[in-house]
C-alpha positions in Angstrom: 158.9 136.4 98.8 156.9 133.8 96.8 156.6 130.2 96.0 157.1 128.7 92.5 155.5 125.5 91.4 156.6 123.8 88.2 154.5 121.0 86.6 155.5 118.3 84.1 152.7 117.1 81.8 155.0 115.1 79.5 155.3 111.3 79.6 158.8 111.3 81.0 160.4 112.3 84.2 162.0 115.7 83.9 165.2 116.7 85.7 164.4 120.4 86.2 167.8 122.2 86.3 168.2 125.9 87.1 170.7 128.4 88.4 170.1 131.2 90.8 171.7 134.6 91.0 174.2 134.9 93.9 174.6 131.2 94.1 177.1 128.9 92.3 176.3 125.7 90.6 173.2 124.1 89.0 170.3 123.0 91.1 168.3 119.9 89.9 164.9 118.8 91.1 163.2 115.8 89.4 159.5 116.3 88.4 157.5 113.1 88.0 155.3 112.3 85.0 152.1 114.3 85.3 153.3 115.9 88.6 154.6 119.1 90.0 157.1 120.3 92.5 157.7 123.4 94.6 161.0 124.9 93.6 163.1 124.9 96.7 166.8 125.3 96.1 167.8 124.3 99.7 165.3 121.4 99.9 163.4 123.2 102.6 160.2 125.2 102.8 161.9 128.4 101.9 160.3 131.0 99.6 162.1 132.6 96.6 162.7 136.2 95.9 161.3 137.9 92.8 164.8 138.1 91.2 165.2 134.3 91.8 161.8 133.5 90.3 162.5 135.7 87.3 165.9 134.1 86.7 164.4 130.6 86.8 161.5 131.5 84.5 163.8 133.3 82.1 166.1 130.2 81.9 163.1 128.0 80.9 160.8 130.1 78.8 162.9 129.6 75.7 162.3 125.8 76.2 158.5 126.2 76.3 157.8 126.8 80.0 154.5 128.7 80.2 152.3 130.0 83.0 149.5 127.6 84.0 147.0 130.4 83.2 148.1 130.1 79.5 147.5 126.3 79.2 144.0 126.6 77.8 144.9 129.4 75.3 145.1 128.0 71.8 147.4 130.9 70.8 150.2 129.7 73.1 152.4 126.9 71.9 152.8 124.3 74.6 155.6 121.9 75.2 154.8 120.1 78.5 156.1 122.4 81.3 154.1 125.0 83.1 154.4 127.0 86.3 152.3 128.7 88.9 153.1 131.3 91.5 152.1 130.9 95.2 149.7 128.0 94.7 149.9 124.5 93.2 148.3 123.8 89.8 145.0 122.0 90.2 145.0 118.3 89.2 142.2 118.8 86.7 144.2 121.5 84.9 147.3 119.2 84.8 145.1 116.5 83.2 143.8 118.9 80.6 147.4 120.1 80.0 148.6 116.6 79.5 145.9 115.9 77.0 146.6 119.1 75.1 150.4 118.4 75.1 149.7 114.9 73.6 147.4 116.3 70.9 150.0 119.0 70.0 152.7 116.4 69.7 150.5 114.2 67.5 149.8 117.2 65.3 153.5 118.0 65.1 154.3 114.4 64.2 151.7 114.5 61.3 153.1 117.7 60.0 156.7 116.4 60.1 155.7 113.2 58.3 154.0 115.2 55.6 157.0 117.4 55.1 159.2 114.3 55.0 157.1 112.8 52.3 157.4 116.0 50.2 161.2 116.0 50.8 161.5 112.4 49.7 159.4 113.1 46.6 161.7 116.0 45.7 164.8 113.9 46.4 163.6 111.2 44.1 162.7 113.7 41.4 166.2 115.2 41.6 167.7 111.8 41.3 165.7 110.6 38.3 165.6 114.1 36.6 161.8 114.3 36.1 158.6 115.0 38.1 156.7 112.1 39.7 152.9 112.2 39.3 152.4 110.5 42.6 154.4 109.0 45.5 152.8 107.1 48.4 154.6 106.4 51.6 153.5 104.4 54.6 154.7 104.5 58.1 154.1 101.6 60.5 155.2 101.2 64.0 157.0 98.0 64.6 155.7 95.9 67.5 158.2 95.5 70.4 159.2 92.0 71.5 156.9 92.1 74.5 154.0 93.3 72.5 152.0 96.5 72.9 150.4 97.5 76.1 146.6 97.3 76.0 146.3 101.1 76.0 148.6 101.6 73.1 147.3 102.2 69.6 150.2 101.6 67.2 151.0 104.1 64.5 150.2 103.2 60.9 149.7 106.0 58.4 149.8 106.4 54.6 150.8 109.6 53.0 150.3 110.4 49.3 152.2 113.1 47.5 150.4 114.1 44.3 151.5 116.5 41.6 148.3 118.2 40.4 149.6 119.4 37.0 151.6 117.5 34.4 153.4 120.8 33.7 155.3 120.7 36.9 153.0 122.2 39.5 154.1 121.9 43.1 153.3 118.6 44.9 150.7 118.6 47.6 149.7 116.0 50.2 146.8 113.9 49.3 144.7 111.6 51.4 146.2 110.4 54.7 144.8 107.5 56.6 145.7 106.4 60.1 145.6 102.7 60.6 146.0 101.3 64.1 145.0 98.2 66.0 141.3 97.5 66.1 139.9 97.5 69.6 137.3 94.9 70.5 
């Protein structure tokens, strides 16, 4: 018998839902932002069997759940949920994981914006029937009615798609600049 701790290093509360063998229905336990819980299907201090732990982990690995020992590995993609067997995950490790998850999401956002710029370039070229030499797109976060919190740096980024050769070479992403609110 073992204990299973699951941590949430995203910026939203997670409703951790799972099923257990030999038990009907779905069990849901909320995990707070930057927090962790001990999985306890009956709400008590009971421990889980190895088949129960394996079943829970198998259900969530496909959604990015990784072992806390893999958090610091650059080879493992990380999506904000991790687990530990028999002992809680140290707070310092949760903090590092939260930072890593945020960096990974920022990198993913940049990659998606670049791919979107190339897709828009291709769509325009298909519509007008000729290649564009250059296309520049900018993305700016719109300020909410109540303003930005002091800790928020609004997104502002320019992406340039440039065709290197006049003869129809493939477009590539040119300079990209991030513009945010100036602090100070």
